[in-house]
C-alpha positions as MATLAB code, in Angstrom:
seq = 'XXXXXXXXXXXXXXXXXXXXXXXXXXXXXXXXXXXXXXXXXXXXXXXXXXXXXXXXXXXXXXXXXXXXXXXXXXXXXXXXXXXXXXXXXXXXXXXXXXXXXXXXXXXXXXXXXXXXXXXXXXXXXXXXXXXXXXXXXXXXXXXXXXXXXXXXXXXXXXXXXXXXXXXXXXXXXXXXXXXXXXXXXXXXXXXXXXXXXXXXXXXXXXXXXXXXXXXXXXXXXXXXXXXXXXXXXXXXXXXXXXXXXXXXXXXXXXXXXXXXXXXXXXXXXXXXXXXXXXXXXXXXXXXXXXX';
ca = [
      17.995   61.942   74.784;
      19.464   61.063   78.373;
      18.486   63.484   81.261;
      15.781   64.579   83.146;
      13.151   63.773   81.879;
      10.125   66.268   81.426;
       7.719   67.402   84.586;
       4.756   65.519   84.693;
       1.788   68.436   85.496;
       0.327   70.759   87.126;
      -0.459   68.121   90.279;
       2.593   67.396   90.969;
       3.812   70.312   93.335;
       6.740   70.851   90.723;
       8.709   68.081   90.788;
      12.160   66.866   88.500;
      11.826   62.834   88.076;
      14.929   61.234   86.007;
      15.425   58.904   84.128;
      16.633   56.900   87.027;
      13.585   57.549   89.023;
      14.203   59.983   91.282;
      12.031   63.109   92.225;
      14.612   66.162   92.856;
      12.169   69.432   93.949;
      13.050   73.033   93.764;
      15.089   74.435   96.131;
      14.266   76.240   98.641;
      15.735   78.113  101.940;
      15.787   75.654  104.799;
      13.588   76.546  107.721;
      17.131   77.842  110.270;
      18.175   79.911  107.645;
      15.204   82.241  107.673;
      14.883   85.142  110.771;
      12.857   85.464  113.703;
      10.876   87.863  111.812;
      10.700   86.039  108.635;
       9.298   82.589  110.657;
       6.571   84.877  111.776;
       5.292   86.599  109.073;
       5.526   82.582  107.290;
       3.545   81.448  110.532;
       0.575   84.827  109.288;
       0.500   83.041  106.076;
      -0.653   79.610  106.987;
      -3.034   81.592  109.775;
      -4.375   83.758  107.443;
      -3.173   86.878  108.831;
      -3.209   89.703  106.863;
      -2.682   92.828  108.714;
       1.426   92.858  109.658;
       1.943   95.754  111.651;
       1.720   93.972  114.446;
       5.027   92.487  113.686;
       7.396   94.213  114.853;
      10.545   93.136  116.500;
      14.525   92.981  115.791;
      15.300   90.354  113.043;
      16.426   87.491  115.762;
      13.724   88.801  118.357;
      13.918   90.720  121.661;
      16.218   89.517  123.844;
      15.225   88.693  127.761;
      17.335   91.498  129.104;
      15.577   94.083  125.865;
      12.174   92.187  127.885;
      13.270   92.931  130.820;
      14.696   95.982  130.690;
      12.472   98.304  128.097;
       8.528   98.450  128.790;
       8.191   99.011  124.742;
       9.813   95.817  124.049;
       7.948   93.640  126.276;
       4.993   95.292  125.060;
       5.521   95.111  121.782;
       6.099   90.861  122.407;
       3.682   90.570  124.385;
       0.903   92.266  121.596;
       2.818   89.237  118.504;
       1.858   86.571  121.041;
      -1.319   87.497  121.725;
      -2.436   88.202  118.244;
      -1.085   85.388  117.088;
      -2.461   83.076  120.467;
      -5.861   85.163  118.345;
      -5.251   83.632  115.053;
      -4.333   79.766  116.652;
      -8.179   79.865  119.020;
     -10.085   80.541  116.144;
      -8.445   77.878  114.351;
      -8.429   75.460  116.791;
     -12.657   76.306  117.764;
     -13.430   78.991  114.923;
     -16.396   81.030  116.278;
     -15.572   79.679  119.885;
     -16.089   82.275  121.871;
     -15.845   81.149  125.379;
     -12.743   78.861  124.475;
     -10.951   82.012  122.963;
     -11.402   84.273  126.110;
     -10.023   80.998  128.450;
      -6.887   81.213  126.364;
      -6.317   85.010  125.737;
      -6.489   85.253  129.307;
      -3.211   86.605  130.722;
      -1.858   84.402  133.757;
      -1.709   85.699  137.259;
       1.205   85.523  139.149;
       1.624   85.479  142.691;
       4.688   84.442  143.701;
       5.777   88.012  144.024;
       2.983   89.169  146.109;
       3.366   86.303  148.102;
       6.798   86.089  149.157;
       6.006   89.992  149.947;
       3.671   88.119  152.245;
       5.334   86.105  153.874;
       8.477   88.993  154.538;
       5.898   90.759  156.395;
       4.278   87.612  158.045;
       7.574   86.985  159.263;
       8.199   91.064  160.749;
       4.785   91.519  162.646;
       6.164   87.580  164.228;
       9.346   88.317  165.643;
       8.546   92.652  166.342;
       4.736   92.561  166.864;
       2.591   92.850  169.967;
       1.988   89.861  171.825;
      -2.010   90.082  170.586;
      -0.396   90.318  166.687;
       1.714   87.622  166.841;
      -0.693   85.158  168.166;
      -3.281   85.833  165.154;
      -0.891   85.799  162.085;
       0.998   82.703  164.207;
      -2.832   81.227  164.145;
      -3.455   82.053  159.866;
       0.210   80.715  159.251;
      -0.373   77.067  161.177;
      -4.035   76.837  159.745;
      -2.542   77.100  156.136;
       0.832   75.399  156.474;
       1.584   72.050  157.399;
       4.131   72.542  161.101;
       6.728   71.323  159.128;
       6.950   73.637  156.084;
       5.804   76.045  158.950;
       8.979   75.984  160.473;
      11.008   76.423  157.048;
      10.120   79.339  156.075;
       9.803   81.118  159.538;
      13.277   79.999  159.624;
      14.425   81.872  155.571;
      12.428   84.584  157.082;
      13.926   84.828  160.568;
      17.442   84.079  158.695;
      17.332   87.465  157.132;
      18.144   89.694  160.542;
      21.452   87.519  161.089;
      23.921   90.355  160.322;
      22.780   91.656  164.043;
      23.333   89.579  167.102;
      20.895   91.185  170.026;
      17.686   91.640  166.891;
      19.366   87.292  165.463;
      18.709   85.952  168.678;
      15.637   87.356  169.807;
      14.400   86.492  166.205;
      15.294   83.223  166.415;
      13.535   82.042  169.508;
      10.132   83.635  168.330;
      10.768   81.898  165.237;
      10.008   78.102  166.640;
       6.901   76.826  166.184;
       6.693   73.378  168.103;
       4.287   71.069  167.613;
       2.279   71.199  171.248;
       2.314   75.482  170.227;
       1.418   74.273  166.229;
      -1.679   72.207  167.669;
      -2.343   75.796  169.768;
      -2.583   77.806  167.384;
      -4.490   76.365  165.611;
      -7.054   76.134  168.053;
      -7.189   79.661  168.650;
      -7.935   80.952  165.074;
     -10.966   78.877  165.340;
     -11.862   80.875  167.956;
     -11.345   84.066  166.077;
     -13.322   83.180  163.186;
     -15.704   82.978  165.723;
     -16.011   86.428  166.100;
     -14.411   85.237  169.889;
     -11.201   87.512  172.067;
      -7.683   85.569  171.866;
      -7.427   83.380  174.200;
      -6.150   84.334  177.928;
      -2.303   83.620  177.557;
      -1.409   80.607  180.160;
       1.882   79.842  180.617;
       2.878   76.360  179.258;
       6.446   76.225  181.972;
       7.341   78.319  184.458;
      11.013   80.389  184.129;
      13.690   79.878  187.168;
      12.713   81.813  189.572;
      16.593   82.841  189.993;
      16.099   85.362  186.251;
      13.198   86.324  188.228;
      14.165   87.028  190.628;
      17.571   89.452  188.619;
      15.044   91.402  187.124;
      12.584   91.874  190.358;
      15.894   93.297  191.952;
      16.910   95.004  189.189;
      13.763   97.156  188.831;
      13.586   97.487  192.674;
      17.323   99.219  192.290;
      16.694  100.851  189.060;
      13.618  102.985  190.164;
      10.762  104.765  192.764;
       9.216  102.727  195.440;
       5.193  104.499  194.791;
       4.475  105.079  198.439;
       1.549  103.093  199.656;
       0.687  100.891  196.718;
       1.257   96.785  196.752;
      -0.308   94.238  194.374;
      -0.194   90.305  194.111;
       1.146   89.681  190.683;
       1.225   86.662  188.864;
       4.367   86.736  186.112;
       5.004   83.080  183.826;
       3.498   80.764  186.220;
       4.904   82.097  189.910;
       2.934   84.418  192.149;
       4.178   87.163  193.972;
       2.290   88.816  196.936;
       2.089   92.221  198.287;
       4.458   93.152  195.799;
       5.437   97.156  195.978;
       4.527   99.299  192.798;
       7.324  100.900  191.537;
       7.166  104.265  189.257;
       9.080  104.601  185.877;
       9.796  108.290  185.588;
       9.521  108.511  182.481;
      12.426  105.854  181.202;
      10.792  103.425  179.084;
      11.026   99.511  178.754;
      13.514   99.374  176.035;
      15.478  101.538  177.873;
      14.659   99.836  181.347;
      15.598   96.270  179.309;
      18.828   97.569  177.872;
      20.031   98.411  181.372;
      19.156   95.714  182.504;
      20.890   93.525  180.426;
      24.337   95.122  180.763;
      24.157   94.538  184.546;
      23.225   90.498  184.587;
      24.405   88.474  182.325;
      22.313   86.349  179.571;
      22.547   83.437  181.377;
      21.121   84.542  184.399;
      18.700   87.213  182.912;
      15.236   86.844  181.784;
      13.945   87.089  177.915;
      12.653   90.754  176.627;
       9.320   89.120  176.784;
       9.121   88.533  180.036;
      10.561   91.527  181.380;
       8.377   93.722  179.850;
       5.755   91.815  181.149;
       7.679   92.173  184.493;
       7.652   95.567  184.374;
       4.172   96.567  183.409;
       2.857   94.373  186.344;
       5.423   96.089  189.080;
       5.877   99.804  188.092;
       3.264  102.598  187.070;
       3.690  105.271  184.262;
       4.716  108.648  185.094;
       7.508  110.883  186.508;
       9.419  109.738  189.477;
       9.031  112.185  192.810;
      12.028  110.499  194.695;
      15.324  110.984  194.608;
      17.051  109.007  192.527;
];
């Protein structure tokens, strides 16, 4: 009688062989036909995990949206991964607690913290006092190559492009030339040895004509303090026996705004230089003269 030959024995893994010697196996479900939960259950069978209570998940697994939006979904998914990882570690290297602890340690992701740190450093550089700017810049200059630092400050400065006035000020402070970069690295060495920030010396001279507009504005806007004179060095220029003026309760910021209105951009000094001139030529306090 022609047809399939009888099964050969118990050790042939349930294999049937026909008269042509062709082997056939019982039909099984292809892996793709199994749900994700069923696949994980089979993994548990292989790893010898009997307690399956941790396998709480939808048939097709958690979606990316649910993982991001639902804390419970992420907790359950994390638990599944950790239980399976622990079982795999016990299989790869049984009784190796050190290896298992290293594999089970959650990876630390500092990318978000690093991004926030650079953003905060940018704020201090763009809007902080000079001493703060120098410290932060020296730290970054010691931590990054110059071109990398240049790119970082460019990216941070572009966050303020919506306000033209602020953007112009920020763009200037975001520039890091090779000479300044080298100087900042030296400053860091001074600071880490416990010394104060080195006294600031200008590497360039501000146009005397522009300085003149700032001095003229102060002379015309504030009251003279009688009997008070001083020598003033500003941006590489020294002015002898300069009179002292009273601000009359006005802030440097308000004076700067009025100065910008009074003179065109190509005729005036920058905000930092104007603030320094104002501090050196004036004193705080109420004005006693008539304006």
